[in-house]
C-alpha positions, 0 to 999 in steps of 0.5 A, a space after each residue: 962775438 959771432 952769431 951762433 954764440 949770440 943765438 946761443 946766449 939768448 936761448 939761454 937767457 929767454 928760456 931761463 927767464 920763461 922757466 924762472 921769471 915768468 914762474 915767479 910772477 905767475 906765483 906772485 899774481 896768484 894765476 891758477 892755471 886751470 881757471 877756465 878763461 873768458 873764450 870757454 866761460 862766454 864761448 858764443 862762436 863769435 867774440 869768445 871762441 877757445 884758440 889753439 895753444 899754439 895759435 896764442 902762442 904765435 900771436 904773443 910771440 909775434 907782439 913781443 918780437 915786433 920788428 926786432 928781425 927787421 931793426 935788430 941787424 940794422 941797429 947793430 950794424 949802426 951801434 954794434 951788437 952789444 947794445 942790440 944784444 942787451 936792449 933784446 934780452 934785458 928789455 924783453 924779459 924786464 918790460 916787454 914781455 911783462 907789460 903783455 903778460 900784465 895786460 893779457 891777465 888783466 883782460 882775462 880777469 875781466 871778461 876779456 876786455 881790452 885795457 881801455 875798458 878796464 881802464 875806466 872800470 878802475 880809474 875812470 872815464 877821464 883816465 879811458 879817454 886819456 889812455 885812447 889819447 896816448 894809443 893814438 900818438 904812439 900808434 901814429 908814431 909807431 906806424 910812422 917809424 915802422 913805415 920809415 924802417 921798412 922803406 928803407 930796406 926796399 933800396 937796391 945796391 947796385 955796384 960796380 965790376 970792384 964791388 964798389 957801391 955806386 948808386 941806390 935803386 929800387 929793390 925789386 928782390 925784396 918788393 916782390 919778397 914782401 907781397 908774396 909774404 902777404 899772399 902766403 900769410 892768408 894762404 897760411 891763414 886758410 890752411 890754418 882755418 880749414 884743416 887739422 894738420 899737426 902744428 909741426 906739419 904747418 910749421 914746415 909748409 910755413 918755413 917752406 912757403 917762406 924760403 920759397 917766396 925769398 928764391 923766387 924773388 931773387 931768381 925773377 930779380 937778379 942782381 938787384 937786391 943789396 946783401 943789407 936789404 934783403 937780409 933783414 926783409 927776408 928775415 
């Protein structure tokens, strides 16, 4: 199966889940789309500030996507495309998305508080302590796993004249791209904060900056990047 067909399947499944399964959960939980959120009810300009719909969507999209764009191609190369496709589609719809949806709705119904405070209110202080302990241990595991995966993408492959990989060296192109990403993220944040440009203009600027970072890194360090590493890191 080629990548275009997999992308079409993913768009259909995720789009259908959003329109059908998402609407089912909304009706099942009795969510009122017109109800005011704590950001409006308790607006103080510091902790409670209404955010643009597209900004909120961007945060949630990044949260549910996670390391999928980085880990997905690597795992597909190791185990094949089918397990990874099923993991992303089924896991994303019935596990990740529902978890994020439930956590956000619970927070909205409880003055924007975090899950730890919600657990303390409905279960007790012991439940909150156990939950925070789990979060701490889980964060250690996630940071270690992500650090290992990302560090692996910084490897560059040096090939001989026959095209055979001979050694693995430091990947200057990917490292430079990553540093430029960090600077561009700060710049884009300032643009979003101090300008009132249309969301599509902001998106276009972000895409141009992304492409420029990858292109500049490859131009600066020609031949020092492997196809798999630079592709996974850049995407």
